[in-house]
PDB file of N, CA, C and O in Angstrom:
ATOM      1  N   MET A   1      47.017  85.293 -80.877  1.00  0.00           N
ATOM      2  CA  MET A   1      47.569  86.087 -79.789  1.00  0.00           C
ATOM      3  C   MET A   1      47.238  85.401 -78.466  1.00  0.00           C
ATOM      4  O   MET A   1      46.109  84.970 -78.235  1.00  0.00           O
ATOM      5  N   GLU A   2      48.232  85.313 -77.619  1.00  0.00           N
ATOM      6  CA  GLU A   2      48.040  84.659 -76.326  1.00  0.00           C
ATOM      7  C   GLU A   2      47.267  85.574 -75.370  1.00  0.00           C
ATOM      8  O   GLU A   2      47.262  86.797 -75.510  1.00  0.00           O
ATOM      9  N   SER A   3      46.624  84.941 -74.406  1.00  0.00           N
ATOM     10  CA  SER A   3      45.839  85.674 -73.413  1.00  0.00           C
ATOM     11  C   SER A   3      46.716  86.641 -72.611  1.00  0.00           C
ATOM     12  O   SER A   3      46.292  87.751 -72.290  1.00  0.00           O
ATOM     13  N   ILE A   4      47.933  86.212 -72.294  1.00  0.00           N
ATOM     14  CA  ILE A   4      48.852  87.059 -71.527  1.00  0.00           C
ATOM     15  C   ILE A   4      49.201  88.310 -72.330  1.00  0.00           C
ATOM     16  O   ILE A   4      49.242  89.414 -71.787  1.00  0.00           O
ATOM     17  N   ASP A   5      49.452  88.128 -73.636  1.00  0.00           N
ATOM     18  CA  ASP A   5      49.751  89.270 -74.498  1.00  0.00           C
ATOM     19  C   ASP A   5      48.565  90.228 -74.575  1.00  0.00           C
ATOM     20  O   ASP A   5      48.743  91.444 -74.501  1.00  0.00           O
ATOM     21  N   LYS A   6      47.364  89.688 -74.724  1.00  0.00           N
ATOM     22  CA  LYS A   6      46.159  90.538 -74.770  1.00  0.00           C
ATOM     23  C   LYS A   6      46.038  91.356 -73.497  1.00  0.00           C
ATOM     24  O   LYS A   6      45.793  92.562 -73.540  1.00  0.00           O
ATOM     25  N   ASP A   7      46.212  90.688 -72.363  1.00  0.00           N
ATOM     26  CA  ASP A   7      46.096  91.379 -71.079  1.00  0.00           C
ATOM     27  C   ASP A   7      47.125  92.499 -70.963  1.00  0.00           C
ATOM     28  O   ASP A   7      46.805  93.588 -70.488  1.00  0.00           O
ATOM     29  N   ARG A   8      48.355  92.240 -71.394  1.00  0.00           N
ATOM     30  CA  ARG A   8      49.413  93.249 -71.297  1.00  0.00           C
ATOM     31  C   ARG A   8      49.151  94.405 -72.256  1.00  0.00           C
ATOM     32  O   ARG A   8      49.384  95.562 -71.904  1.00  0.00           O
ATOM     33  N   ILE A   9      48.671  94.111 -73.454  1.00  0.00           N
ATOM     34  CA  ILE A   9      48.353  95.167 -74.426  1.00  0.00           C
ATOM     35  C   ILE A   9      47.238  96.057 -73.887  1.00  0.00           C
ATOM     36  O   ILE A   9      47.312  97.282 -73.986  1.00  0.00           O
ATOM     37  N   ILE A  10      46.210  95.440 -73.320  1.00  0.00           N
ATOM     38  CA  ILE A  10      45.103  96.213 -72.740  1.00  0.00           C
ATOM     39  C   ILE A  10      45.604  97.068 -71.581  1.00  0.00           C
ATOM     40  O   ILE A  10      45.221  98.231 -71.450  1.00  0.00           O
ATOM     41  N   GLU A  11      46.455  96.495 -70.746  1.00  0.00           N
ATOM     42  CA  GLU A  11      47.016  97.239 -69.619  1.00  0.00           C
ATOM     43  C   GLU A  11      47.831  98.434 -70.113  1.00  0.00           C
ATOM     44  O   GLU A  11      47.710  99.534 -69.575  1.00  0.00           O
ATOM     45  N   MET A  12      48.661  98.218 -71.139  1.00  0.00           N
ATOM     46  CA  MET A  12      49.472  99.313 -71.680  1.00  0.00           C
ATOM     47  C   MET A  12      48.591 100.374 -72.336  1.00  0.00           C
ATOM     48  O   MET A  12      48.884 101.566 -72.242  1.00  0.00           O
ATOM     49  N   ALA A  13      47.519  99.952 -72.995  1.00  0.00           N
ATOM     50  CA  ALA A  13      46.612 100.909 -73.642  1.00  0.00           C
ATOM     51  C   ALA A  13      45.891 101.764 -72.597  1.00  0.00           C
ATOM     52  O   ALA A  13      45.627 102.941 -72.845  1.00  0.00           O
ATOM     53  N   TRP A  14      45.570 101.197 -71.442  1.00  0.00           N
ATOM     54  CA  TRP A  14      44.904 101.940 -70.369  1.00  0.00           C
ATOM     55  C   TRP A  14      45.824 102.982 -69.752  1.00  0.00           C
ATOM     56  O   TRP A  14      45.368 104.034 -69.305  1.00  0.00           O
ATOM     57  N   GLU A  15      47.132 102.686 -69.728  1.00  0.00           N
ATOM     58  CA  GLU A  15      48.086 103.604 -69.105  1.00  0.00           C
ATOM     59  C   GLU A  15      48.175 104.896 -69.926  1.00  0.00           C
ATOM     60  O   GLU A  15      48.371 104.851 -71.140  1.00  0.00           O
ATOM     61  N   ASP A  16      48.032 106.025 -69.271  1.00  0.00           N
ATOM     62  CA  ASP A  16      48.018 107.304 -69.971  1.00  0.00           C
ATOM     63  C   ASP A  16      49.364 107.643 -70.593  1.00  0.00           C
ATOM     64  O   ASP A  16      49.404 108.283 -71.643  1.00  0.00           O
ATOM     65  N   ARG A  17      50.446 107.241 -69.987  1.00  0.00           N
ATOM     66  CA  ARG A  17      51.764 107.645 -70.464  1.00  0.00           C
ATOM     67  C   ARG A  17      52.455 106.608 -71.344  1.00  0.00           C
ATOM     68  O   ARG A  17      53.618 106.789 -71.706  1.00  0.00           O
ATOM     69  N   THR A  18      51.767 105.532 -71.691  1.00  0.00           N
ATOM     70  CA  THR A  18      52.343 104.543 -72.600  1.00  0.00           C
ATOM     71  C   THR A  18      51.840 104.832 -74.005  1.00  0.00           C
ATOM     72  O   THR A  18      50.655 104.650 -74.285  1.00  0.00           O
ATOM     73  N   PRO A  19      52.722 105.280 -74.892  1.00  0.00           N
ATOM     74  CA  PRO A  19      52.273 105.618 -76.249  1.00  0.00           C
ATOM     75  C   PRO A  19      51.954 104.374 -77.077  1.00  0.00           C
ATOM     76  O   PRO A  19      52.461 103.285 -76.809  1.00  0.00           O
ATOM     77  N   PHE A  20      51.115 104.557 -78.075  1.00  0.00           N
ATOM     78  CA  PHE A  20      50.770 103.454 -78.974  1.00  0.00           C
ATOM     79  C   PHE A  20      52.012 102.922 -79.684  1.00  0.00           C
ATOM     80  O   PHE A  20      52.075 101.742 -80.028  1.00  0.00           O
ATOM     81  N   GLU A  21      52.996 103.787 -79.900  1.00  0.00           N
ATOM     82  CA  GLU A  21      54.228 103.369 -80.565  1.00  0.00           C
ATOM     83  C   GLU A  21      54.985 102.330 -79.738  1.00  0.00           C
ATOM     84  O   GLU A  21      55.609 101.429 -80.300  1.00  0.00           O
ATOM     85  N   ALA A  22      54.937 102.447 -78.402  1.00  0.00           N
ATOM     86  CA  ALA A  22      55.593 101.472 -77.527  1.00  0.00           C
ATOM     87  C   ALA A  22      54.905 100.114 -77.630  1.00  0.00           C
ATOM     88  O   ALA A  22      55.567  99.077 -77.600  1.00  0.00           O
ATOM     89  N   ILE A  23      53.583 100.118 -77.752  1.00  0.00           N
ATOM     90  CA  ILE A  23      52.833  98.868 -77.923  1.00  0.00           C
ATOM     91  C   ILE A  23      53.202  98.236 -79.260  1.00  0.00           C
ATOM     92  O   ILE A  23      53.396  97.024 -79.353  1.00  0.00           O
ATOM     93  N   LYS A  24      53.296  99.070 -80.291  1.00  0.00           N
ATOM     94  CA  LYS A  24      53.654  98.547 -81.613  1.00  0.00           C
ATOM     95  C   LYS A  24      55.063  97.968 -81.598  1.00  0.00           C
ATOM     96  O   LYS A  24      55.303  96.905 -82.170  1.00  0.00           O
ATOM     97  N   LYS A  25      55.985  98.652 -80.956  1.00  0.00           N
ATOM     98  CA  LYS A  25      57.373  98.175 -80.904  1.00  0.00           C
ATOM     99  C   LYS A  25      57.479  96.864 -80.136  1.00  0.00           C
ATOM    100  O   LYS A  25      58.224  95.969 -80.534  1.00  0.00           O
ATOM    101  N   GLN A  26      56.744  96.748 -79.046  1.00  0.00           N
ATOM    102  CA  GLN A  26      56.841  95.556 -78.200  1.00  0.00           C
ATOM    103  C   GLN A  26      56.058  94.373 -78.759  1.00  0.00           C
ATOM    104  O   GLN A  26      56.519  93.235 -78.674  1.00  0.00           O
ATOM    105  N   PHE A  27      54.872  94.625 -79.334  1.00  0.00           N
ATOM    106  CA  PHE A  27      53.998  93.532 -79.767  1.00  0.00           C
ATOM    107  C   PHE A  27      53.747  93.498 -81.281  1.00  0.00           C
ATOM    108  O   PHE A  27      53.174  92.533 -81.787  1.00  0.00           O
ATOM    109  N   GLY A  28      54.169  94.538 -82.006  1.00  0.00           N
ATOM    110  CA  GLY A  28      53.966  94.589 -83.450  1.00  0.00           C
ATOM    111  C   GLY A  28      52.535  94.884 -83.864  1.00  0.00           C
ATOM    112  O   GLY A  28      52.124  94.543 -84.973  1.00  0.00           O
ATOM    113  N   ILE A  29      51.776  95.515 -82.980  1.00  0.00           N
ATOM    114  CA  ILE A  29      50.360  95.809 -83.246  1.00  0.00           C
ATOM    115  C   ILE A  29      50.192  97.321 -83.385  1.00  0.00           C
ATOM    116  O   ILE A  29      50.482  98.061 -82.445  1.00  0.00           O
ATOM    117  N   PRO A  30      49.724  97.790 -84.552  1.00  0.00           N
ATOM    118  CA  PRO A  30      49.528  99.229 -84.733  1.00  0.00           C
ATOM    119  C   PRO A  30      48.323  99.753 -83.951  1.00  0.00           C
ATOM    120  O   PRO A  30      47.516  98.979 -83.435  1.00  0.00           O
ATOM    121  N   GLU A  31      48.221 101.072 -83.874  1.00  0.00           N
ATOM    122  CA  GLU A  31      47.181 101.732 -83.090  1.00  0.00           C
ATOM    123  C   GLU A  31      45.773 101.269 -83.452  1.00  0.00           C
ATOM    124  O   GLU A  31      44.960 101.023 -82.561  1.00  0.00           O
ATOM    125  N   ASP A  32      45.473 101.145 -84.745  1.00  0.00           N
ATOM    126  CA  ASP A  32      44.111 100.758 -85.135  1.00  0.00           C
ATOM    127  C   ASP A  32      43.758  99.341 -84.666  1.00  0.00           C
ATOM    128  O   ASP A  32      42.599  99.070 -84.352  1.00  0.00           O
ATOM    129  N   GLU A  33      44.738  98.441 -84.617  1.00  0.00           N
ATOM    130  CA  GLU A  33      44.475  97.098 -84.109  1.00  0.00           C
ATOM    131  C   GLU A  33      44.318  97.092 -82.584  1.00  0.00           C
ATOM    132  O   GLU A  33      43.557  96.295 -82.036  1.00  0.00           O
ATOM    133  N   VAL A  34      45.046  97.988 -81.905  1.00  0.00           N
ATOM    134  CA  VAL A  34      44.884  98.115 -80.445  1.00  0.00           C
ATOM    135  C   VAL A  34      43.462  98.591 -80.147  1.00  0.00           C
ATOM    136  O   VAL A  34      42.812  98.084 -79.233  1.00  0.00           O
ATOM    137  N   ILE A  35      42.989  99.556 -80.912  1.00  0.00           N
ATOM    138  CA  ILE A  35      41.631 100.067 -80.722  1.00  0.00           C
ATOM    139  C   ILE A  35      40.611  98.960 -80.974  1.00  0.00           C
ATOM    140  O   ILE A  35      39.644  98.828 -80.224  1.00  0.00           O
ATOM    141  N   SER A  36      40.819  98.163 -82.027  1.00  0.00           N
ATOM    142  CA  SER A  36      39.908  97.040 -82.316  1.00  0.00           C
ATOM    143  C   SER A  36      39.922  96.012 -81.186  1.00  0.00           C
ATOM    144  O   SER A  36      38.876  95.496 -80.793  1.00  0.00           O
ATOM    145  N   LEU A  37      41.122  95.717 -80.667  1.00  0.00           N
ATOM    146  CA  LEU A  37      41.236  94.770 -79.554  1.00  0.00           C
ATOM    147  C   LEU A  37      40.487  95.288 -78.329  1.00  0.00           C
ATOM    148  O   LEU A  37      39.766  94.538 -77.670  1.00  0.00           O
ATOM    149  N   MET A  38      40.662  96.567 -78.033  1.00  0.00           N
ATOM    150  CA  MET A  38      39.973  97.164 -76.889  1.00  0.00           C
ATOM    151  C   MET A  38      38.457  97.110 -77.089  1.00  0.00           C
ATOM    152  O   MET A  38      37.713  96.841 -76.146  1.00  0.00           O
ATOM    153  N   ARG A  39      38.008  97.364 -78.303  1.00  0.00           N
ATOM    154  CA  ARG A  39      36.569  97.330 -78.603  1.00  0.00           C
ATOM    155  C   ARG A  39      36.002  95.929 -78.363  1.00  0.00           C
ATOM    156  O   ARG A  39      34.896  95.786 -77.843  1.00  0.00           O
ATOM    157  N   ILE A  40      36.759  94.899 -78.742  1.00  0.00           N
ATOM    158  CA  ILE A  40      36.305  93.512 -78.588  1.00  0.00           C
ATOM    159  C   ILE A  40      36.355  93.053 -77.136  1.00  0.00           C
ATOM    160  O   ILE A  40      35.424  92.409 -76.652  1.00  0.00           O
ATOM    161  N   GLU A  41      37.436  93.383 -76.446  1.00  0.00           N
ATOM    162  CA  GLU A  41      37.684  92.832 -75.114  1.00  0.00           C
ATOM    163  C   GLU A  41      36.997  93.583 -73.978  1.00  0.00           C
ATOM    164  O   GLU A  41      36.722  92.994 -72.932  1.00  0.00           O
ATOM    165  N   LEU A  42      36.716  94.866 -74.162  1.00  0.00           N
ATOM    166  CA  LEU A  42      36.116  95.656 -73.077  1.00  0.00           C
ATOM    167  C   LEU A  42      34.602  95.716 -73.218  1.00  0.00           C
ATOM    168  O   LEU A  42      34.048  95.519 -74.300  1.00  0.00           O
ATOM    169  N   LYS A  43      33.950  95.992 -72.096  1.00  0.00           N
ATOM    170  CA  LYS A  43      32.518  96.279 -72.156  1.00  0.00           C
ATOM    171  C   LYS A  43      32.340  97.573 -72.951  1.00  0.00           C
ATOM    172  O   LYS A  43      33.249  98.401 -73.008  1.00  0.00           O
ATOM    173  N   THR A  44      31.193  97.738 -73.548  1.00  0.00           N
ATOM    174  CA  THR A  44      30.931  98.915 -74.382  1.00  0.00           C
ATOM    175  C   THR A  44      31.160 100.210 -73.613  1.00  0.00           C
ATOM    176  O   THR A  44      31.791 101.135 -74.126  1.00  0.00           O
ATOM    177  N   SER A  45      30.656 100.282 -72.396  1.00  0.00           N
ATOM    178  CA  SER A  45      30.802 101.522 -71.619  1.00  0.00           C
ATOM    179  C   SER A  45      32.280 101.777 -71.275  1.00  0.00           C
ATOM    180  O   SER A  45      32.727 102.924 -71.293  1.00  0.00           O
ATOM    181  N   SER A  46      33.032 100.723 -70.964  1.00  0.00           N
ATOM    182  CA  SER A  46      34.456 100.881 -70.653  1.00  0.00           C
ATOM    183  C   SER A  46      35.226 101.329 -71.883  1.00  0.00           C
ATOM    184  O   SER A  46      36.102 102.190 -71.794  1.00  0.00           O
ATOM    185  N   PHE A  47      34.902 100.747 -73.035  1.00  0.00           N
ATOM    186  CA  PHE A  47      35.570 101.134 -74.275  1.00  0.00           C
ATOM    187  C   PHE A  47      35.295 102.602 -74.589  1.00  0.00           C
ATOM    188  O   PHE A  47      36.208 103.332 -74.972  1.00  0.00           O
ATOM    189  N   GLN A  48      34.049 103.040 -74.430  1.00  0.00           N
ATOM    190  CA  GLN A  48      33.696 104.429 -74.725  1.00  0.00           C
ATOM    191  C   GLN A  48      34.433 105.392 -73.794  1.00  0.00           C
ATOM    192  O   GLN A  48      34.898 106.442 -74.237  1.00  0.00           O
ATOM    193  N   LEU A  49      34.542 105.049 -72.519  1.00  0.00           N
ATOM    194  CA  LEU A  49      35.291 105.888 -71.572  1.00  0.00           C
ATOM    195  C   LEU A  49      36.762 105.967 -71.964  1.00  0.00           C
ATOM    196  O   LEU A  49      37.364 107.040 -71.936  1.00  0.00           O
ATOM    197  N   TRP A  50      37.332 104.823 -72.330  1.00  0.00           N
ATOM    198  CA  TRP A  50      38.738 104.782 -72.727  1.00  0.00           C
ATOM    199  C   TRP A  50      38.977 105.621 -73.980  1.00  0.00           C
ATOM    200  O   TRP A  50      39.921 106.410 -74.025  1.00  0.00           O
ATOM    201  N   ARG A  51      38.125 105.457 -75.001  1.00  0.00           N
ATOM    202  CA  ARG A  51      38.289 106.212 -76.245  1.00  0.00           C
ATOM    203  C   ARG A  51      38.164 107.711 -75.998  1.00  0.00           C
ATOM    204  O   ARG A  51      38.916 108.504 -76.563  1.00  0.00           O
ATOM    205  N   LYS A  52      37.221 108.090 -75.161  1.00  0.00           N
ATOM    206  CA  LYS A  52      37.040 109.505 -74.855  1.00  0.00           C
ATOM    207  C   LYS A  52      38.297 110.064 -74.184  1.00  0.00           C
ATOM    208  O   LYS A  52      38.705 111.195 -74.449  1.00  0.00           O
ATOM    209  N   ARG A  53      38.901 109.255 -73.314  1.00  0.00           N
ATOM    210  CA  ARG A  53      40.079 109.696 -72.572  1.00  0.00           C
ATOM    211  C   ARG A  53      41.319 109.785 -73.466  1.00  0.00           C
ATOM    212  O   ARG A  53      42.089 110.738 -73.340  1.00  0.00           O
ATOM    213  N   VAL A  54      41.532 108.825 -74.357  1.00  0.00           N
ATOM    214  CA  VAL A  54      42.773 108.797 -75.134  1.00  0.00           C
ATOM    215  C   VAL A  54      42.708 109.570 -76.450  1.00  0.00           C
ATOM    216  O   VAL A  54      43.748 109.872 -77.035  1.00  0.00           O
ATOM    217  N   THR A  55      41.519 109.892 -76.918  1.00  0.00           N
ATOM    218  CA  THR A  55      41.408 110.615 -78.180  1.00  0.00           C
ATOM    219  C   THR A  55      42.025 112.003 -78.042  1.00  0.00           C
ATOM    220  O   THR A  55      41.601 112.813 -77.218  1.00  0.00           O
ATOM    221  N   GLY A  56      43.028 112.252 -78.863  1.00  0.00           N
ATOM    222  CA  GLY A  56      43.700 113.545 -78.846  1.00  0.00           C
ATOM    223  C   GLY A  56      44.699 113.733 -77.726  1.00  0.00           C
ATOM    224  O   GLY A  56      45.282 114.810 -77.604  1.00  0.00           O
ATOM    225  N   ARG A  57      44.913 112.726 -76.910  1.00  0.00           N
ATOM    226  CA  ARG A  57      45.858 112.831 -75.792  1.00  0.00           C
ATOM    227  C   ARG A  57      47.284 112.780 -76.331  1.00  0.00           C
ATOM    228  O   ARG A  57      47.653 111.833 -77.025  1.00  0.00           O
ATOM    229  N   LYS A  58      48.083 113.789 -76.015  1.00  0.00           N
ATOM    230  CA  LYS A  58      49.447 113.845 -76.528  1.00  0.00           C
ATOM    231  C   LYS A  58      50.305 112.698 -76.014  1.00  0.00           C
ATOM    232  O   LYS A  58      51.173 112.209 -76.737  1.00  0.00           O
ATOM    233  N   THR A  59      50.084 112.266 -74.801  1.00  0.00           N
ATOM    234  CA  THR A  59      50.952 111.240 -74.214  1.00  0.00           C
ATOM    235  C   THR A  59      50.773 109.870 -74.856  1.00  0.00           C
ATOM    236  O   THR A  59      51.624 109.000 -74.669  1.00  0.00           O
ATOM    237  N   LYS A  60      49.699 109.650 -75.604  1.00  0.00           N
ATOM    238  CA  LYS A  60      49.493 108.366 -76.272  1.00  0.00           C
ATOM    239  C   LYS A  60      50.184 108.318 -77.635  1.00  0.00           C
ATOM    240  O   LYS A  60      50.177 107.275 -78.289  1.00  0.00           O
ATOM    241  N   HIS A  61      50.781 109.429 -78.074  1.00  0.00           N
ATOM    242  CA  HIS A  61      51.483 109.490 -79.345  1.00  0.00           C
ATOM    243  C   HIS A  61      52.851 110.112 -79.103  1.00  0.00           C
ATOM    244  O   HIS A  61      52.954 111.301 -78.803  1.00  0.00           O
ATOM    245  N   SER A  62      53.893 109.311 -79.232  1.00  0.00           N
ATOM    246  CA  SER A  62      55.226 109.779 -78.868  1.00  0.00           C
ATOM    247  C   SER A  62      55.702 110.962 -79.709  1.00  0.00           C
ATOM    248  O   SER A  62      56.457 111.793 -79.204  1.00  0.00           O
ATOM    249  N   LYS A  63      55.290 111.069 -80.966  1.00  0.00           N
ATOM    250  CA  LYS A  63      55.712 112.201 -81.791  1.00  0.00           C
ATOM    251  C   LYS A  63      55.124 113.503 -81.271  1.00  0.00           C
ATOM    252  O   LYS A  63      55.795 114.535 -81.279  1.00  0.00           O
ATOM    253  N   LYS A  64      53.875 113.465 -80.820  1.00  0.00           N
ATOM    254  CA  LYS A  64      53.239 114.665 -80.265  1.00  0.00           C
ATOM    255  C   LYS A  64      53.826 115.004 -78.900  1.00  0.00           C
ATOM    256  O   LYS A  64      53.979 116.175 -78.554  1.00  0.00           O
ATOM    257  N   TYR A  65      54.153 113.972 -78.131  1.00  0.00           N
ATOM    258  CA  TYR A  65      54.616 114.159 -76.759  1.00  0.00           C
ATOM    259  C   TYR A  65      56.103 114.468 -76.706  1.00  0.00           C
ATOM    260  O   TYR A  65      56.581 115.090 -75.758  1.00  0.00           O
ATOM    261  N   GLY A  66      56.842 114.027 -77.738  1.00  0.00           N
ATOM    262  CA  GLY A  66      58.269 114.303 -77.785  1.00  0.00           C
ATOM    263  C   GLY A  66      59.086 113.418 -76.863  1.00  0.00           C
ATOM    264  O   GLY A  66      60.031 113.892 -76.232  1.00  0.00           O
ATOM    265  N   ILE A  67      58.739 112.139 -76.773  1.00  0.00           N
ATOM    266  CA  ILE A  67      59.512 111.228 -75.930  1.00  0.00           C
ATOM    267  C   ILE A  67      60.330 110.295 -76.800  1.00  0.00           C
ATOM    268  O   ILE A  67      60.048 110.117 -77.985  1.00  0.00           O
ATOM    269  N   ASP A  68      61.340 109.708 -76.199  1.00  0.00           N
ATOM    270  CA  ASP A  68      62.201 108.753 -76.881  1.00  0.00           C
ATOM    271  C   ASP A  68      61.465 107.427 -76.999  1.00  0.00           C
ATOM    272  O   ASP A  68      61.037 106.866 -75.991  1.00  0.00           O
ATOM    273  N   SER A  69      61.309 106.915 -78.226  1.00  0.00           N
ATOM    274  CA  SER A  69      60.562 105.670 -78.428  1.00  0.00           C
ATOM    275  C   SER A  69      61.310 104.449 -77.910  1.00  0.00           C
ATOM    276  O   SER A  69      60.723 103.372 -77.805  1.00  0.00           O
ATOM    277  N   GLU A  70      62.604 104.594 -77.580  1.00  0.00           N
ATOM    278  CA  GLU A  70      63.376 103.483 -77.031  1.00  0.00           C
ATOM    279  C   GLU A  70      63.084 103.279 -75.542  1.00  0.00           C
ATOM    280  O   GLU A  70      63.397 102.224 -74.991  1.00  0.00           O
ATOM    281  N   ARG A  71      62.485 104.281 -74.888  1.00  0.00           N
ATOM    282  CA  ARG A  71      62.297 104.254 -73.450  1.00  0.00           C
ATOM    283  C   ARG A  71      60.863 103.856 -73.123  1.00  0.00           C
ATOM    284  O   ARG A  71      59.917 104.457 -73.633  1.00  0.00           O
ATOM    285  N   PHE A  72      60.700 102.839 -72.270  1.00  0.00           N
ATOM    286  CA  PHE A  72      59.378 102.378 -71.881  1.00  0.00           C
ATOM    287  C   PHE A  72      59.042 102.745 -70.439  1.00  0.00           C
ATOM    288  O   PHE A  72      58.008 102.318 -69.926  1.00  0.00           O
ATOM    289  N   LYS A  73      59.900 103.534 -69.770  1.00  0.00           N
ATOM    290  CA  LYS A  73      59.622 103.879 -68.385  1.00  0.00           C
ATOM    291  C   LYS A  73      59.932 105.342 -68.141  1.00  0.00           C
ATOM    292  O   LYS A  73      60.639 105.977 -68.924  1.00  0.00           O
ATOM    293  N   CYS A  74      59.420 105.855 -67.088  1.00  0.00           N
ATOM    294  CA  CYS A  74      59.654 107.236 -66.705  1.00  0.00           C
ATOM    295  C   CYS A  74      61.134 107.430 -66.389  1.00  0.00           C
ATOM    296  O   CYS A  74      61.764 106.548 -65.807  1.00  0.00           O
ATOM    297  N   SER A  75      61.688 108.573 -66.768  1.00  0.00           N
ATOM    298  CA  SER A  75      63.104 108.831 -66.503  1.00  0.00           C
ATOM    299  C   SER A  75      63.398 108.937 -65.011  1.00  0.00           C
ATOM    300  O   SER A  75      64.546 108.788 -64.594  1.00  0.00           O
ATOM    301  N   LEU A  76      62.367 109.193 -64.203  1.00  0.00           N
ATOM    302  CA  LEU A  76      62.561 109.283 -62.758  1.00  0.00           C
ATOM    303  C   LEU A  76      62.426 107.930 -62.059  1.00  0.00           C
ATOM    304  O   LEU A  76      62.716 107.808 -60.869  1.00  0.00           O
ATOM    305  N   GLN A  77      61.984 106.914 -62.808  1.00  0.00           N
ATOM    306  CA  GLN A  77      61.814 105.587 -62.218  1.00  0.00           C
ATOM    307  C   GLN A  77      63.183 105.026 -61.865  1.00  0.00           C
ATOM    308  O   GLN A  77      64.123 105.122 -62.655  1.00  0.00           O
ATOM    309  N   ARG A  78      63.294 104.445 -60.690  1.00  0.00           N
ATOM    310  CA  ARG A  78      64.566 103.905 -60.241  1.00  0.00           C
ATOM    311  C   ARG A  78      64.907 102.629 -61.004  1.00  0.00           C
ATOM    312  O   ARG A  78      64.031 101.811 -61.284  1.00  0.00           O
ATOM    313  N   PRO A  79      66.181 102.467 -61.336  1.00  0.00           N
ATOM    314  CA  PRO A  79      66.570 101.221 -62.011  1.00  0.00           C
ATOM    315  C   PRO A  79      66.527 100.044 -61.047  1.00  0.00           C
ATOM    316  O   PRO A  79      66.765 100.202 -59.849  1.00  0.00           O
ATOM    317  N   ILE A  80      66.227  98.881 -61.568  1.00  0.00           N
ATOM    318  CA  ILE A  80      66.188  97.677 -60.743  1.00  0.00           C
ATOM    319  C   ILE A  80      67.452  96.875 -61.033  1.00  0.00           C
ATOM    320  O   ILE A  80      67.716  96.521 -62.182  1.00  0.00           O
ATOM    321  N   THR A  81      68.230  96.591 -59.994  1.00  0.00           N
ATOM    322  CA  THR A  81      69.483  95.873 -60.145  1.00  0.00           C
ATOM    323  C   THR A  81      69.461  94.660 -59.218  1.00  0.00           C
ATOM    324  O   THR A  81      69.333  94.803 -58.002  1.00  0.00           O
ATOM    325  N   LEU A  82      69.587  93.471 -59.796  1.00  0.00           N
ATOM    326  CA  LEU A  82      69.616  92.238 -59.027  1.00  0.00           C
ATOM    327  C   LEU A  82      68.429  92.129 -58.065  1.00  0.00           C
ATOM    328  O   LEU A  82      68.588  91.751 -56.905  1.00  0.00           O
ATOM    329  N   ASN A  83      67.241  92.467 -58.567  1.00  0.00           N
ATOM    330  CA  ASN A  83      65.992  92.426 -57.796  1.00  0.00           C
ATOM    331  C   ASN A  83      65.969  93.364 -56.604  1.00  0.00           C
ATOM    332  O   ASN A  83      65.127  93.211 -55.718  1.00  0.00           O
ATOM    333  N   LYS A  84      66.871  94.328 -56.561  1.00  0.00           N
ATOM    334  CA  LYS A  84      66.863  95.316 -55.490  1.00  0.00           C
ATOM    335  C   LYS A  84      66.740  96.681 -56.157  1.00  0.00           C
ATOM    336  O   LYS A  84      67.384  96.944 -57.174  1.00  0.00           O
ATOM    337  N   ILE A  85      65.936  97.521 -55.597  1.00  0.00           N
ATOM    338  CA  ILE A  85      65.749  98.848 -56.154  1.00  0.00           C
ATOM    339  C   ILE A  85      66.925  99.721 -55.713  1.00  0.00           C
ATOM    340  O   ILE A  85      67.182  99.885 -54.520  1.00  0.00           O
ATOM    341  N   SER A  86      67.620 100.265 -56.683  1.00  0.00           N
ATOM    342  CA  SER A  86      68.788 101.120 -56.401  1.00  0.00           C
ATOM    343  C   SER A  86      68.306 102.483 -55.917  1.00  0.00           C
ATOM    344  O   SER A  86      67.287 102.998 -56.379  1.00  0.00           O
ATOM    345  N   LYS A  87      69.049 103.049 -54.990  1.00  0.00           N
ATOM    346  CA  LYS A  87      68.727 104.388 -54.514  1.00  0.00           C
ATOM    347  C   LYS A  87      69.333 105.403 -55.461  1.00  0.00           C
ATOM    348  O   LYS A  87      70.372 105.166 -56.076  1.00  0.00           O
ATOM    349  N   ARG A  88      68.655 106.550 -55.566  1.00  0.00           N
ATOM    350  CA  ARG A  88      69.207 107.635 -56.390  1.00  0.00           C
ATOM    351  C   ARG A  88      70.476 108.154 -55.744  1.00  0.00           C
ATOM    352  O   ARG A  88      70.609 108.172 -54.520  1.00  0.00           O
ATOM    353  N   LYS A  89      71.392 108.569 -56.578  1.00  0.00           N
ATOM    354  CA  LYS A  89      72.664 109.077 -56.044  1.00  0.00           C
ATOM    355  C   LYS A  89      72.760 110.556 -56.254  1.00  0.00           C
ATOM    356  O   LYS A  89      73.757 111.171 -55.873  1.00  0.00           O
TER     357      LYS A  89
END
């Protein structure tokens, strides 16, 4: 696994609204491997804080949260077109 991929996986795992299913779809890594990666890459205290925060959190599991697994962004996020942020209509 490349360093850039590790960094992005860790960043996505830290985000409260990014489900583990999105990480699996994008990188092919299941939840248990994400947890192992976090355990290896983070300091012990940081890993413990993260685990405490995400354990049982509905937003980290798309089936519990009821979100579309095809969508990786908030529905209110503005679309980006030709490097310019489009205004809502």
